[in-house]
Each structure stands twice: as structure tokens, then as C-alpha cells.
OpenMM code with the backbone's topology and positions (N, CA, C; nanometers):
from openmm import Vec3, app, unit

residues = "MET GLU VAL SER ILE THR SER TRP PHE GLY TRP VAL ILE ALA PHE LEU PHE PHE LEU GLU CYS VAL LEU SER VAL VAL LYS ILE HIS LEU MET LYS ALA ALA ALA LYS GLN ARG THR ASN ASN SER ILE LYS GLN ALA MET THR VAL LEU SER GLU SER LEU GLN HIS GLU PRO ASP TYR ALA PHE SER TRP TYR HIS ASN LEU TYR MET SER ILE TYR GLU SER MET GLU THR GLY THR HIS GLU LEU LYS LEU GLU GLU SER GLN ARG ALA ALA ARG THR PHE MET ASN LEU ALA PHE HIS ILE GLU ILE PRO LEU GLU GLU THR CYS ASP SER PRO".split()
positions = [
    Vec3(0.0916, -0.1290, 0.0085),
    Vec3(0.0114, 0.0162, -0.0006),
    Vec3(0.0903, 0.1150, -0.0051),
    Vec3(0.0568, 0.2060, -0.0948),
    Vec3(0.1354, 0.3269, -0.1085),
    Vec3(0.0634, 0.4425, -0.0739),
    Vec3(0.1303, 0.5184, 0.0318),
    Vec3(0.0588, 0.6415, 0.0765),
    Vec3(0.1338, 0.7770, 0.0219),
    Vec3(0.0567, 0.8530, -0.0560),
    Vec3(0.1131, 0.9708, -0.1151),
    Vec3(0.1311, 1.0822, -0.0126),
    Vec3(0.1973, 1.1640, -0.0350),
    Vec3(0.2220, 1.2808, 0.0578),
    Vec3(0.1037, 1.3719, 0.0609),
    Vec3(0.0348, 1.3810, -0.0536),
    Vec3(-0.0939, 1.4602, -0.0357),
    Vec3(-0.2155, 1.3860, 0.0455),
    Vec3(-0.2170, 1.2772, 0.0423),
    Vec3(-0.3286, 1.2054, 0.1339),
    Vec3(-0.2705, 1.2217, 0.2860),
    Vec3(-0.1430, 1.1942, 0.2948),
    Vec3(-0.0954, 1.2061, 0.4437),
    Vec3(-0.1082, 1.3494, 0.4954),
    Vec3(-0.0958, 1.4347, 0.4115),
    Vec3(-0.0988, 1.5854, 0.4505),
    Vec3(-0.2481, 1.6133, 0.4686),
    Vec3(-0.3323, 1.5614, 0.3846),
    Vec3(-0.4839, 1.5960, 0.4066),
    Vec3(-0.5228, 1.5237, 0.5574),
    Vec3(-0.4842, 1.4064, 0.5800),
    Vec3(-0.5030, 1.3527, 0.7299),
    Vec3(-0.4498, 1.4378, 0.8261),
    Vec3(-0.3332, 1.4921, 0.8052),
    Vec3(-0.2733, 1.5881, 0.9110),
    Vec3(-0.3619, 1.7039, 0.9355),
    Vec3(-0.4073, 1.7703, 0.8178),
    Vec3(-0.4787, 1.8811, 0.8234),
    Vec3(-0.6145, 1.8589, 0.8923),
    Vec3(-0.6899, 1.7521, 0.8517),
    Vec3(-0.8021, 1.7252, 0.9168),
    Vec3(-0.7924, 1.6918, 1.0716),
    Vec3(-0.6950, 1.6166, 1.1039),
    Vec3(-0.6674, 1.6085, 1.2517),
    Vec3(-0.6453, 1.7294, 1.3196),
    Vec3(-0.5659, 1.8298, 1.2617),
    Vec3(-0.5411, 1.9558, 1.3308),
    Vec3(-0.6700, 2.0346, 1.3408),
    Vec3(-0.7506, 2.0282, 1.2446),
    Vec3(-0.8779, 2.0979, 1.2398),
    Vec3(-0.9520, 2.0357, 1.3513),
    Vec3(-0.9710, 1.9065, 1.3581),
    Vec3(-1.0527, 1.8257, 1.4707),
    Vec3(-0.9940, 1.8822, 1.6107),
    Vec3(-0.8628, 1.8856, 1.6262),
    Vec3(-0.7866, 1.9205, 1.7558),
    Vec3(-0.8329, 2.0590, 1.7699),
    Vec3(-0.8329, 2.1565, 1.6875),
    Vec3(-0.8656, 2.2830, 1.7167),
    Vec3(-1.0170, 2.3035, 1.7652),
    Vec3(-1.0881, 2.2255, 1.6946),
    Vec3(-1.2443, 2.2225, 1.7382),
    Vec3(-1.2492, 2.1807, 1.8964),
    Vec3(-1.1782, 2.0782, 1.9209),
    Vec3(-1.1823, 2.0089, 2.0573),
    Vec3(-1.1507, 2.1068, 2.1591),
    Vec3(-1.0281, 2.1766, 2.1148),
    Vec3(-0.9568, 2.2787, 2.2102),
    Vec3(-1.0599, 2.3986, 2.2298),
    Vec3(-1.1297, 2.4350, 2.1184),
    Vec3(-1.2372, 2.5444, 2.1306),
    Vec3(-1.3400, 2.5116, 2.2260),
    Vec3(-1.3839, 2.3922, 2.2112),
    Vec3(-1.4854, 2.3458, 2.3116),
    Vec3(-1.4402, 2.3573, 2.4530),
    Vec3(-1.3286, 2.3008, 2.4737),
    Vec3(-1.2725, 2.2935, 2.6229),
    Vec3(-1.2419, 2.4351, 2.6682),
    Vec3(-1.2051, 2.5280, 2.5750),
    Vec3(-1.1812, 2.6606, 2.6185),
    Vec3(-1.3103, 2.7355, 2.6451),
    Vec3(-1.3947, 2.6918, 2.5886),
    Vec3(-1.5416, 2.7548, 2.6195),
    Vec3(-1.5957, 2.7124, 2.7527),
    Vec3(-1.5735, 2.5719, 2.7741),
    Vec3(-1.6252, 2.5211, 2.9283),
    Vec3(-1.5203, 2.5685, 3.0270),
    Vec3(-1.4044, 2.5999, 2.9962),
    Vec3(-1.3176, 2.6493, 3.1002),
    Vec3(-1.3550, 2.8022, 3.1364),
    Vec3(-1.3959, 2.8718, 3.0237),
    Vec3(-1.4135, 3.0121, 3.0555),
    Vec3(-1.5565, 3.0144, 3.1210),
    Vec3(-1.6511, 2.9273, 3.0914),
    Vec3(-1.7817, 2.9347, 3.1693),
    Vec3(-1.7586, 2.8873, 3.3180),
    Vec3(-1.6870, 2.7843, 3.3375),
    Vec3(-1.6468, 2.7551, 3.4727),
    Vec3(-1.5865, 2.8688, 3.5536),
    Vec3(-1.4922, 2.9327, 3.4927),
    Vec3(-1.4203, 3.0405, 3.5586),
    Vec3(-1.5216, 3.1556, 3.6012),
    Vec3(-1.6068, 3.1849, 3.4792),
    Vec3(-1.7096, 3.3022, 3.5087),
    Vec3(-1.8032, 3.2436, 3.6350),
    Vec3(-1.8403, 3.1218, 3.6287),
    Vec3(-1.9241, 3.0740, 3.7309),
    Vec3(-1.8439, 3.0815, 3.8664),
    Vec3(-1.7256, 3.0476, 3.8765),
    Vec3(-1.6373, 3.0611, 4.0112),
    Vec3(-1.6400, 3.2099, 4.0605),
    Vec3(-1.6214, 3.3112, 3.9519),
    Vec3(-1.6154, 3.4432, 3.9913),
    Vec3(-1.7414, 3.4924, 4.0430),
    Vec3(-1.8445, 3.4409, 3.9878),
    Vec3(-1.9918, 3.4659, 4.0237),
    Vec3(-2.0101, 3.4264, 4.1837),
    Vec3(-1.9693, 3.2888, 4.1852),
    Vec3(-1.9847, 3.2281, 4.3216),
    Vec3(-1.9174, 3.3091, 4.4379),
    Vec3(-1.7806, 3.3425, 4.3886),
    Vec3(-1.6985, 3.4226, 4.4860),
    Vec3(-1.7535, 3.5642, 4.5128),
    Vec3(-1.8242, 3.6361, 4.4194),
    Vec3(-1.8780, 3.7540, 4.4438),
    Vec3(-1.9881, 3.7368, 4.5374),
    Vec3(-2.0858, 3.6363, 4.5097),
    Vec3(-2.1905, 3.6183, 4.5854),
    Vec3(-2.1497, 3.5929, 4.7319),
    Vec3(-2.0408, 3.5054, 4.7492),
    Vec3(-1.9977, 3.4757, 4.8846),
    Vec3(-1.9486, 3.6003, 4.9536),
    Vec3(-1.8749, 3.6767, 4.8875),
    Vec3(-1.8317, 3.8038, 4.9382),
    Vec3(-1.9272, 3.8949, 4.9787),
    Vec3(-2.0434, 3.9110, 4.8983),
    Vec3(-2.1496, 3.9887, 4.9158),
    Vec3(-2.2285, 3.9401, 5.0543),
    Vec3(-2.2357, 3.8279, 5.0534),
    Vec3(-2.3186, 3.7524, 5.1733),
    Vec3(-2.2311, 3.7807, 5.3117),
    Vec3(-2.0915, 3.7580, 5.2931),
    Vec3(-2.0067, 3.7849, 5.4227),
    Vec3(-2.0162, 3.9276, 5.4541),
    Vec3(-2.0147, 4.0174, 5.3662),
    Vec3(-2.0109, 4.1625, 5.4051),
    Vec3(-2.1679, 4.1914, 5.4634),
    Vec3(-2.2603, 4.1520, 5.4113),
    Vec3(-2.3919, 4.1844, 5.4682),
    Vec3(-2.4044, 4.1081, 5.5958),
    Vec3(-2.3816, 3.9911, 5.6141),
    Vec3(-2.3793, 3.9171, 5.7429),
    Vec3(-2.3023, 3.9951, 5.8417),
    Vec3(-2.1736, 4.0232, 5.8207),
    Vec3(-2.0868, 4.1111, 5.9109),
    Vec3(-2.1494, 4.2272, 5.9500),
    Vec3(-2.2119, 4.3103, 5.8633),
    Vec3(-2.2840, 4.4263, 5.8714),
    Vec3(-2.3954, 4.4062, 5.9807),
    Vec3(-2.4893, 4.3108, 5.9421),
    Vec3(-2.5940, 4.2878, 6.0289),
    Vec3(-2.5561, 4.2419, 6.1798),
    Vec3(-2.4436, 4.1602, 6.1709),
    Vec3(-2.4016, 4.1264, 6.3185),
    Vec3(-2.3434, 4.2350, 6.3976),
    Vec3(-2.2775, 4.3359, 6.3321),
    Vec3(-2.2244, 4.4509, 6.3971),
    Vec3(-2.3070, 4.5649, 6.4189),
    Vec3(-2.4216, 4.5720, 6.3491),
    Vec3(-2.5264, 4.6678, 6.3777),
    Vec3(-2.6419, 4.6122, 6.4102),
    Vec3(-2.6806, 4.5985, 6.5361),
    Vec3(-2.8185, 4.5310, 6.5913),
    Vec3(-2.9369, 4.6149, 6.5318),
    Vec3(-2.9263, 4.7383, 6.5221),
    Vec3(-3.0561, 4.8026, 6.4621),
    Vec3(-3.0855, 4.7821, 6.3224),
    Vec3(-2.9665, 4.7629, 6.2535),
    Vec3(-2.9778, 4.7276, 6.1116),
    Vec3(-3.0331, 4.5907, 6.0859),
    Vec3(-2.9780, 4.4975, 6.1822),
    Vec3(-3.0394, 4.3526, 6.1843),
    Vec3(-3.1758, 4.3439, 6.2286),
    Vec3(-3.2237, 4.4303, 6.3038),
    Vec3(-3.3616, 4.4429, 6.3612),
    Vec3(-3.4595, 4.4902, 6.2495),
    Vec3(-3.4232, 4.5916, 6.1711),
    Vec3(-3.4800, 4.6458, 6.0591),
    Vec3(-3.4920, 4.5339, 5.9448),
    Vec3(-3.4059, 4.4633, 5.9225),
    Vec3(-3.4122, 4.3392, 5.8327),
    Vec3(-3.5193, 4.2474, 5.8773),
    Vec3(-3.5023, 4.2180, 6.0169),
    Vec3(-3.5786, 4.1181, 6.0610),
    Vec3(-3.7470, 4.1748, 6.0569),
    Vec3(-3.7636, 4.2962, 6.0850),
    Vec3(-3.8902, 4.3408, 6.0937),
    Vec3(-3.9507, 4.3471, 5.9494),
    Vec3(-3.8729, 4.3944, 5.8528),
    Vec3(-3.9060, 4.3927, 5.7154),
    Vec3(-3.9538, 4.2489, 5.6443),
    Vec3(-3.8666, 4.1653, 5.7100),
    Vec3(-3.8821, 4.0162, 5.6769),
    Vec3(-4.0250, 3.9639, 5.7119),
    Vec3(-4.0412, 3.9895, 5.8500),
    Vec3(-4.1559, 3.9285, 5.9065),
    Vec3(-4.2851, 3.9951, 5.8596),
    Vec3(-4.2744, 4.1309, 5.8247),
    Vec3(-4.3955, 4.2066, 5.7875),
    Vec3(-4.4356, 4.1538, 5.6485),
    Vec3(-4.3283, 4.1317, 5.5596),
    Vec3(-4.3488, 4.0891, 5.4260),
    Vec3(-4.4235, 3.9386, 5.4266),
    Vec3(-4.3655, 3.8565, 5.5211),
    Vec3(-4.4448, 3.7271, 5.5472),
    Vec3(-4.5657, 3.7553, 5.5933),
    Vec3(-4.6037, 3.8316, 5.7018),
    Vec3(-4.7249, 3.8369, 5.7538),
    Vec3(-4.8463, 3.8925, 5.6479),
    Vec3(-4.7888, 3.9917, 5.5663),
    Vec3(-4.8818, 4.0388, 5.4509),
    Vec3(-4.9128, 3.9408, 5.3487),
    Vec3(-4.8226, 3.8335, 5.3356),
    Vec3(-4.8402, 3.7549, 5.2287),
    Vec3(-4.9473, 3.6125, 5.2808),
    Vec3(-4.9617, 3.6205, 5.4094),
    Vec3(-5.0305, 3.5161, 5.4645),
    Vec3(-5.1909, 3.5486, 5.4652),
    Vec3(-5.2673, 3.4504, 5.3844),
    Vec3(-5.3993, 3.4765, 5.3450),
    Vec3(-5.5009, 3.4425, 5.4749),
    Vec3(-5.4719, 3.3424, 5.5288),
    Vec3(-5.5607, 3.2833, 5.6377),
    Vec3(-5.5027, 3.2799, 5.7782),
    Vec3(-5.5905, 3.2843, 5.8729),
    Vec3(-5.5374, 3.2760, 6.0013),
    Vec3(-5.5661, 3.4017, 6.0810),
    Vec3(-5.5776, 3.3920, 6.2089),
    Vec3(-5.5987, 3.4972, 6.3002),
    Vec3(-5.4858, 3.5891, 6.3113),
    Vec3(-5.5020, 3.7121, 6.3526),
    Vec3(-5.3860, 3.8108, 6.3590),
    Vec3(-5.2946, 3.7552, 6.4502),
    Vec3(-5.3120, 3.7098, 6.5578),
    Vec3(-5.2110, 3.6491, 6.6471),
    Vec3(-5.1473, 3.5343, 6.5918),
    Vec3(-5.2002, 3.4435, 6.5292),
    Vec3(-5.1363, 3.3299, 6.4653),
    Vec3(-5.0526, 3.3717, 6.3520),
    Vec3(-5.1058, 3.4798, 6.2651),
    Vec3(-5.0019, 3.5160, 6.1520),
    Vec3(-4.9005, 3.5864, 6.2103),
    Vec3(-4.9089, 3.6596, 6.2972),
    Vec3(-4.7875, 3.7342, 6.3704),
    Vec3(-4.6893, 3.6441, 6.4073),
    Vec3(-4.7352, 3.5398, 6.5057),
    Vec3(-4.6533, 3.4451, 6.5684),
    Vec3(-4.5723, 3.3675, 6.4466),
    Vec3(-4.6459, 3.3301, 6.3499),
    Vec3(-4.5700, 3.2412, 6.2463),
    Vec3(-4.4724, 3.3344, 6.1430),
    Vec3(-4.5151, 3.4560, 6.1229),
    Vec3(-4.4178, 3.5330, 6.0474),
    Vec3(-4.3011, 3.5782, 6.1175),
    Vec3(-4.3254, 3.6100, 6.2503),
    Vec3(-4.1992, 3.6348, 6.3381),
    Vec3(-4.0989, 3.5069, 6.3598),
    Vec3(-4.1660, 3.3899, 6.3574),
    Vec3(-4.0771, 3.2652, 6.3633),
    Vec3(-4.0211, 3.2516, 6.2501),
    Vec3(-4.0700, 3.2685, 6.1276),
    Vec3(-3.9996, 3.2305, 6.0037),
    Vec3(-3.8992, 3.3376, 5.9761),
    Vec3(-3.9204, 3.4794, 6.0124),
    Vec3(-3.8268, 3.5667, 6.0047),
    Vec3(-3.7150, 3.5368, 6.0892),
    Vec3(-3.7335, 3.5099, 6.2285),
    Vec3(-3.6108, 3.4773, 6.3175),
    Vec3(-3.5464, 3.3629, 6.2597),
    Vec3(-3.6152, 3.2484, 6.2125),
    Vec3(-3.5368, 3.1308, 6.1490),
    Vec3(-3.4517, 3.1733, 6.0224),
    Vec3(-3.4970, 3.2595, 5.9376),
    Vec3(-3.4145, 3.3038, 5.8347),
    Vec3(-3.2876, 3.3801, 5.8753),
    Vec3(-3.3175, 3.4768, 5.9658),
    Vec3(-3.2092, 3.5523, 6.0039),
    Vec3(-3.0947, 3.4663, 6.0667),
    Vec3(-3.1458, 3.3608, 6.1479),
    Vec3(-3.0315, 3.2676, 6.1944),
    Vec3(-2.9749, 3.2081, 6.0997),
    Vec3(-3.0372, 3.1315, 6.0010),
    Vec3(-2.9832, 3.0613, 5.9102),
    Vec3(-2.9062, 3.1288, 5.8108),
    Vec3(-2.9320, 3.2496, 5.7599),
    Vec3(-2.8745, 3.3196, 5.6493),
    Vec3(-2.7552, 3.4006, 5.7269),
    Vec3(-2.7680, 3.4592, 5.8329),
    Vec3(-2.6851, 3.5436, 5.8939),
    Vec3(-2.6241, 3.5189, 6.0215),
    Vec3(-2.6731, 3.4031, 6.0720),
    Vec3(-2.6267, 3.3638, 6.2236),
    Vec3(-2.6472, 3.4808, 6.3296),
    Vec3(-2.7860, 3.5299, 6.3062),
    Vec3(-2.7998, 3.6287, 6.3966),
    Vec3(-2.9456, 3.5835, 6.4696),
    Vec3(-2.9373, 3.5733, 6.6090),
    Vec3(-3.0480, 3.5421, 6.6895),
    Vec3(-3.1251, 3.6576, 6.7394),
    Vec3(-3.2503, 3.6738, 6.7027),
    Vec3(-3.3465, 3.7716, 6.7273),
    Vec3(-3.4147, 3.6999, 6.8538),
    Vec3(-3.3959, 3.7769, 6.9690),
    Vec3(-3.4740, 3.7349, 7.0998),
    Vec3(-3.6233, 3.7441, 7.0929),
    Vec3(-3.7134, 3.6609, 7.1421),
    Vec3(-3.8493, 3.6824, 7.1377),
    Vec3(-3.8927, 3.8147, 7.2092),
    Vec3(-3.8162, 3.8558, 7.2983),
    Vec3(-3.8572, 3.9859, 7.3634),
    Vec3(-3.8490, 4.1104, 7.2734),
    Vec3(-3.7719, 4.0769, 7.1666),
    Vec3(-3.7437, 4.1972, 7.0646),
    Vec3(-3.8405, 4.1930, 6.9519),
    Vec3(-3.9193, 4.1021, 6.9410),
    Vec3(-4.0195, 4.0855, 6.8516),
    Vec3(-4.1301, 4.1987, 6.8579),
    Vec3(-4.2001, 4.2462, 6.7558),
    Vec3(-4.3032, 4.3524, 6.7491),
    Vec3(-4.4246, 4.2750, 6.7946),
    Vec3(-4.5222, 4.3543, 6.8713),
    Vec3(-4.6425, 4.2937, 6.9078),
    Vec3(-4.7557, 4.3090, 6.7979),
    Vec3(-4.7356, 4.4160, 6.7119),
    Vec3(-4.8463, 4.4511, 6.6130),
    Vec3(-4.7774, 4.4656, 6.4688),
    Vec3(-4.8372, 4.4517, 6.3732),
    Vec3(-4.7730, 4.4923, 6.2462),
    Vec3(-4.8024, 4.6250, 6.2173),
] * unit.nanometer
topology = app.Topology()
chain = topology.addChain("A")
for resn in residues:
    res = topology.addResidue(resn, chain)
    for name in ("N", "CA", "C"):
        topology.addAtom(name, app.Element.getBySymbol(name[0]), res)
């Protein structure tokens, strides 16, 4: 079997083209992964700054808590005033604890919306 230089050259060109396509796909995936990592880092940094701000400023944290529980309270369609108030405050306290590691004592909760 005789292989001519032109057929060998054609195979090399085809392989190089295939390799360029594969490398382009890999590059795109790496760029997407890097962008996602930057976004994740930005979100983590923002959450850290917000959490530290809320932890160092009790009045700021309480205003967040109050806005949260009022939003929850107003979105509840059924239940007595007392039940809605209790449940919305519990949900807001839980969120503040889980998201920002801030404990809102029961005695600091508001009695009326």
C-alpha cells in the first residue's frame, strides 16, 4: 500500500482541524467554569459583607428582621392576627439565624404589624 504525501497531508490537516475544534470546546467550558466561580465568589463576598454588617449593627439587623416578618405577615391569607404574627415572626427569626447567624430574641419581636 502506497501512501502519497498529499493524502498524508490531508489527514494531518483534518486532525489539526479536529484538534482545534476540541480545544475550542474545552476553552469555552473552562471560560464558563471560571465565570461561574467568579460569580460564586462575588456572591459569597457579598453575603459575608452583609452578614458582618448585620452582626455588628443590631438596629440594622432588627430592621431586616422587621421587614422580613412584615412581608411574610402580609403574604399570609388565612389565620387570626395572632397566629399570622407568631408564624411570620418565627419564620423571619429562623431566616435571620440560618442566613446571617443572628439570633433575634423573642422579647425583641414586635407585637403588632
